N, C-alpha and C positions, 0 to 999 in steps of 0.2 A: 716367394709370396704367393699364396693362393689367389685365384681370380677374383674371389670375392674379399679377401682379407687384407687389410692394412693395420699398421701400428696404431691405435688410437689411444688417446688421454682422455680421462673424463668419463662421466656415465654416459651410455648411449642407449637410446630407446629403439632397439632394432629388433627386427624378427625374420622368419624365414616364410617366404610365400610361394606358392605355386599359382600360376595362372593360367587357365585353359581359355579356349574359344568360348564365347557365350552366345547362345542362340540369337540374342538380339543385337549381336555384333560389338558387344561391349566386354571388356575384360573384368572378370571376377575373382575374389579370393577364394580359394579352395582351403577351408579352414581343417578338413581332414588331413592336410599334408603336415600339419604341427604335430600329429602323434607320434609320440615315442622318439623325437627329433631333438638332439641337443643343439641349441641355439647360441652362437657367439655374438657376430657382428654385422649379421648379413640379411639383405632382402634379396632373394632370388626370385627371377622371374621366367617363367617358361611361357611362350607365346605360340599360338598356331599360326596358320598361314596368314600372312600379312604382306600384302603386294606394294605397299608405298610406305616408306619409312617416315613421312611426316606424319601420315595417318597412325603409324605405331607409337609415335612420341606423344602424339595427342591423347591417344586412348592411355598409355602409361601414365601421363600427367593428370587426366582426368580421374584415373583410378587412385592415385595418390592423394588427390584433394578430397574427393567424395567418400573414400573408404576412411581407415583409421592410421594412415601413415602419413610421415611427414613428406615433404616434397623431394623429388628426386635430384640428387645432387651430382651423382657421379656415374659414368658408365664404362665398362671396359673398352680397350681398344679392339678394333675388328679383327676378326680372324675369319678368313674366307679360303675355301678350297672349291675349286669348279670341278663339279660331277654332273654326270647326266641325270635326268630326273628320275630314272629308275635304279640309280647306283646305291641308294643310301643303305639298303640292306647288306649290300656286300662290302661295305667299309670295315676293314678287319679293326679288332680291339686294339692291336698295337698301333696303327695308322691314327686312330681316334685319339689313343693316349698321348701320341707325339703331337697331335696338334693342340690338344689341352694343355700339354707341359708349355707350348708355346705361347698360348694365350695367357697363362697364368703369369708369365713374365711381364705381359705388357702393362704399362701404368695406367690408372684410372683416369678417366676423363668425365667432364660434366655432359649430361645428357642434351643441355641447351646448345652445347658448343656444335651439336650435329645438325647438318642441315639436309633437305631433301637432295638425293642422289648420293649420299654416303650411306653405309651399311652398318646396320647393329648386328650383333651376334646372338642368335636365337638357339632355342633347342634345350635339350635336358641333360644337365651336366650334373651327375650325383657328387662329385667330388668337389662341388662348390663349398663344402664345408671345410673351414681352416684345418681339422683334424681327421677329416677323411682320406682315405688312402685312394689314389687316383688309379693304382694298378687294377682294381676291380671296376674300371670304367664300362659301362654297358648303358648304351641309350640309343635312340632312333631320332636322328636329325629331321628337320623339315628341309624341303627344297624349295627355294623361291627363285624363279628365273635362272635356273640351272646354277645358282650359287648355294653351296653348302653353308648354312651358317650355324655355329655351335656354341652358344650360351651367352647369357646376359646377366651381369650383377651389377647390384647398385649398393652405395653407401649412403645413408641420409644423417641429417642432423641440422641444427639450426644454432644460430647465436643464442646464447643462454642455457644451451643444452649440450654440454660435451665440448665445446669449441671455445677453449680457453684463451687464445690470442688471435686478435684480428687487427689488421692494418687498415686505417681509414685515411685515404690520400686523394689528392686533387689531381684530375687528368687532363687539366687544361693549363691556362696561365696564371692560376690561382683564383681566388674570389669565387670557387663554386659552391660554397654554402657548407664547406666541411664542418664548421663549427655547430650548426645546427643539427648535422648529421651525426656527430660525436655525442652532441648532448642527448639526442634520441636514443642512441644505443647506450648511454653511460646510466640510464637508469636501471640496467641490469649489470654493470660493470662494477669490479672491485677496485681497478686501477685504470686511470687515463693517462698515459704517457706521452708528452710532448717530446719528439726525438731529434729536432732539428730547428735552424733558424733563430729569429730573435724577435724584437718588437718591431720589425719591419713588415710584419704581417699581423692581419687582426681577423678576429672572428666575432661575428655579432650573433648573440644567442637571445633568443624572445622567449619569456617565461611568463605566462599570462598577459599583463599590461606592461610588464617591465622588459627594456632592452638592455643588454649587457655587452659593452663592447671590451673584448679581451685581447691582448696582444701577446701576453706572455703565459698565463696562468691557463692550464688545459682547461676544457669545456666542463669536464666531469666534477669541477668544483660545485657546480650546481646541485649535484647528488651527494646529500649528507652521509650517505654509505660508501661514497668512493674517495680514493686517495688520489689526489691529481699530481702528477710526477714529471718535473722538469728534468730532462735527462742530460747525459754529457754531451751529445751531440749539438746542443744549444748554446747560443751566445748570450750573455744576460747583462743587460743594463742593469745594475741593482737599484739606482733611483727609480726607473720606470716600474720595475716589479714591486718595490714596496709602495709605491703609490697605487698600484693595480689591486696589491692585498688590502690598502687601507679603504679604497673604494668598496670592495666587496664586503669589508666588515661593515663599513656605514651604511649598506644596504641590506644588512641582515644575512648575509652569506658568511658562514664560517670558512675563513680561509687556513686555519691551523693544522688541517690535513695536509697542506702542501708539503712536497718533499723535493729539493733541490740538490741536483747532484754536485759533488765536491769535485767533480773534475770538468764542469762546465767552465767555459772561458768567459771572462768579464769583457764588457765593452768598457773602455776607459775614455775619458774626456778628449784625448787627442786621436782616437779613433773617429769620433763624430765630427772633430773639426777637419781632420783629413778627407773624409767623405764629402763633406760639404765644399770645401775648396776645390777639390779635384774635379768634382762636376762642373762647376763654374769654369774651370779652366778648360775643360774638354769642349764647352761650347756646343756647337751643332753635333759634334759626336758623342755626346753624354750618353751614358747607359740609363739615366732615368732611375737611379737609385732613391730611397726614402731619406737619405742623407743622415740615417741613424747610426752610423758607424759599423754595421753587419759585416761589410766586405772587409774593411781593414782589420777588424777583430779576427775574421777567419784567416786573413793573410798573416797575421801575426801568429796565430795558432800553427799553420803549416810550417811557418818559418822557424817555429820552435822557440818564439820570443813571447809567447802570450802568458797573461797572469790568470791563473785560475780561481775560482771560488775557494778552495782550501787555502790560497794563499793570503786570503785576507785574515786568517788565523794565526799567521806566522809572521810578525812584525818584520824580522830580518829578511826573509825570503822576499816578502812583498816590496820591502824598500829597495833592495839589491835589483829586483827585476825592474821596478820602476825606473831607477837610475838609467840603467842600460839601454832601457826603451827611449827614454827621454833624450838621451845623448842624439840619437838616430832622428826621432821625430822632430827634435825642434831645428835641427839642421834643414830638414825638409821644409819645415813650415816657414821657417826665416828665410832661407836662401832660394827656394823653388817658388814658393807661393807668397811671400812677402807679408806673412803673417808674423804676430807677437809670439814669442816662445811660451810654453807653459811652465807653471811653477809647481815643482814637485811637492813642495810643503802643502800646498792647498790641496792638491789630490790625496795626500795622505790623509789629512784631516777628515776630508768628505768621506772617504771609503772606510776610515776606522769607524765612523758613524753607522755606516751600513753594515759593518761587520757585526757590530752587536745585535742588532735588528734581524739579520739574516740566520744568525747562528741556530736557532730553534728548527729550522726548516732543512737544514744541512744533512745529506745522508748518503750512503753506498746506495746509488739508485739502481745500480747494475744487478747487485745482491738482492735488494728489494724485490725487484721485477722478476729476476730467476725464481726466487722462492715462491712468489706468487704463483707463477705458473705451474712450478713443481707441485704446489698444493691445490692444484684444480681451480684455482680463482680466475675470474673472467678479467682479462687484460685488453685494453684498446689501445692502440698506438696511433697518435694524432699527428698527420703531416701537416706544416705550414707550406703556403705557396702551392705549386703544382707541379706536375711532371715536365711540361714544357718550360719551367724555369730552372731544372736541374741543372747544376754546374757541369754535368758531364754528358747529359742525355737532352738538354733543352736546346732553345735558339740561342745559342753562344754568339756572341758576349752578351746578349741581351737575357740575362738570367740571373737567379739568386746566387749565393756564395755557398750553398750547402747543397745537400742530396735530399729533396723531398719524396724521391720514389722510394719503393718498397725496400730496397737494399740499405738505405739511409736508416730505416727504423731498426735494422739490425746493428750496424756499425755506431750509430747514435745513441744505442741503449746499451749495448754489451751483452746481446744474447744471440743464439744461433739459429740458422733457418729452419730447422726441425720444430722450433717452438711455434711456428706461425701456422694458423689452421685456414684463415680466410685474409683475402686482400680486396678491400671494397674500394672501388674507384667511384668518386663522386663527380659528376658532370652536370653542367647546367644543360637545360633544353636548347639552350643557344651557346654562345661563347663570348668571352670579353677578355680584354686585357689591359693593364695599367701601363703607362710609360713607352718607350719607343720600343721598335722590333717589329718583323715581319708579321703579318696577319692576313692570311690570304682570303678569309671570308669576311674582312670588315666591311661595315656598312656606312656610307658616308652619306645617308639619305633620311627620310623621314622614319623609314622602317627602324633605323639604327636609333635614332632620337627617341622612337617609341619605346625601345627596349630599354634605354638607359632612364626614361622617365618611369615606366610602369615597373621595371625591375629595381629601381633605386639604385642605379649602378654607380655608386661613388665609393670611393676606399674608407674602409673602417679606421684605419691609421691615419691616412693622410688627407682623406675627403677628395681625392684627386678624381677627376671624371673618367670612368671607364670607357673603352672603345668598345663596341658590340658588333657582333655579327651573327649568320647562320652558323648552325652547328657544324663542325669540321670532323667528319667521320674518319678521314685520313689520319688525322692528328689523334683521334681517339683510339683506333686500331694501333697506332704506334704506342700510345699509352697501355694499351691493353697487354701488349707484347712486352715492354720494358718492363713492367710490375707484374706480370703474371696474374692478371685480375681474375677473381672468383665470381664477382657480381659487380653490377652497376647501380648506383643510386643517383637516379635524375632529379635534378632540383629546378624550381621554377618553372615547372611546366605549365601554370597559370599563366604566364607573361605572354606565351605563345597564343591565347585566347584572343589577342588583339587583332590577329591577321586572319585574312580570307584565305591565303595560300602561304605555303611553308616552304623552305628549301633546306636542303642538307647538302654539304659537299662529300661526294663520293670518290672524287679524284682531282688532281691537278693538272693543268698545263702550264709549262715553263720553258721558255728558249726552244720551241719546236719540239719539246717531248711530253709524253703522257706518263704522269706518276699516280700509280695506286697506293705506293707505301710513302711514308713520310721521308722526303729527301733531306739529306744531311749537308749539302753543299750550300753555304750561305748564300752565294750568289743566285743558284737556282730557287731558293726559298724565297728570296726577295723578289721574284719575278714570277712567283706562282700566281696564277689565276684559277678560282675553283670551278670545277666542273659539278653543276649544281643538279640536283634530282629533286622535281617539285612534287609536294605531298599537298592533300587538302587540309585546310584549316578547320576550326570547329566553331570559332565566333560566340561561344557561349561560356559565362563565368563558370569556373570549376573549382573555384576556392572553397566551397562548401563540401565537395565530394569527398567521402571518406571510404568508399569501396570501388575497387576496380570496375565491377559491373555497372557501376553508375556514371562512369566517363564515357563521352561521347566516342563513337566508333573511329572517328577519325584521330582521336588523341591516343586510341589503343593502337591503331594501325601505325602511327608515327613511332609509338615506342617499339613494336614488333620489328620495324624496318631497321631502327638502330640496334637491336638485339641481333637480328640476322645480318648485318653489315659488319658490326664490331666482333662477332662470335663470343659473346659473353652475355650472359643472362642479365635483362633489366629485373632486378628484384624489388627495388622500391621507387617510390615517386612522390615529390612534395608537390604541393599545390598552393603553398603559401609559407610564412616564416614562422608558425609557431609549430611546437611539436605534435599537436593533435593533427597538423595538416599533412600527414604521411600516409601514403597507402602501400601496403604489402599486396604487390601484385600476384604472390602466390597464394594468397589467402582466398581467392575465388578462382573458379573455372573461365571467368570472362577473358582472362589474358592467356 
């Protein structure tokens, strides 16, 4: 793969650019360089002497914002050879060709990932064209502090322009505002796919004066041109789903576009019953589930005893699976928990009624999604809960029963990793969690109460009060790593307007040790105290701000600090619950 070239799907709006030193210290576009050149999918930048990396990045960013190009998304890995300041002319062609050959094998990285002290690759590399023969390489590199740097290439693009598959997921313990974020992007999406979880997690979507609380139907249902999809990784309570469909229809939203995977597993009445009695039985050791049967349904799925949506339409299979399940479930209910047994006939009657109503929605959703991606359509994958509740990567055992992380979007939908272009992590400007479990930055004081009150921190599904605390950058860095995040979307920045000073956790101390990475040992995590970094607040209402340039300097500094610590670009920020209260930080030079 050439330095500038990667396999792309969909239309690209890219070009070839040569950038020279500008007398006023700015970078300019040399239009003459386009003459007679065949362009594929490349923006190539040649820079003169720049002594500081942060200065170079800011100039490049300013150039892309004020000229005619999209934001810079990727930058090649660093290729460095130490030379003396007068040796550049003596580097022979073979040596340069070997160095470039090494460079082109390196993966592309985001320019925002680079921090002062790291090195970009500058210089004039004619072989940057995918079709160009590197054997004819001839260029004169620039020397910066005796480091010989040899080439820089960018790939550009935005959602809605050649980026057909995007995962949107929570980076915390859920409740980050993913529904609002998905709804924001769904305006340009053809499909919005829910890939895991059940009705144990809800999304609140605000459209004008109306609020919609959704627990199963994907947020994309609000867009009349979008197909909402419930994929095979979900567990579905058919009664809850039909109630939600009826609610949407009664409020003027057409739910007929909904598609439900035939392979999704059903939540049965005994799942809900077992979930509730087990939580009571555990007492102080309870997990804090929503008692909606999600965990027991996933347990049956992995024990290969589950009942799937498609079984609703085969009476014999449904009845056989139900009879086998009730032999075990009724013994547990009666002998362990002293509960009454469940009646198979009542369950059959109830689920036969569900079957007839659900039939029009059932589909092969894996094929549906794969066909959409191959056809260049825009597909959003919507996760429930958050990374820290992931069954494999969360704060076990206080987790959900599925994989809200990016990998879950693949297994829960039935597509491969090469289909994904972006992974957008949603994070509150602070952090919250519902139920029990470790929470290093939790605030049991007036600040925490203010976050609850101003942020409306009560569960969409359960109404439970959320625990709140300062933003945890240790956990956010962990989420960025686990999910390979490409962008951050920060929600509820307006809530922080209440405070004179702000804090963020940059590390933990626990049992005499210092941690900058998220600890995996349960005892260590339970004893973590946050190492806080103080930042100034702004004490100004920002809910009416629509341009990053109008945000207070302290708010921008807060977001820059997050970006620097997490090493993922903060691309969007919301200052309220409505669609219109979203700011694209790359649409202005202020950020």
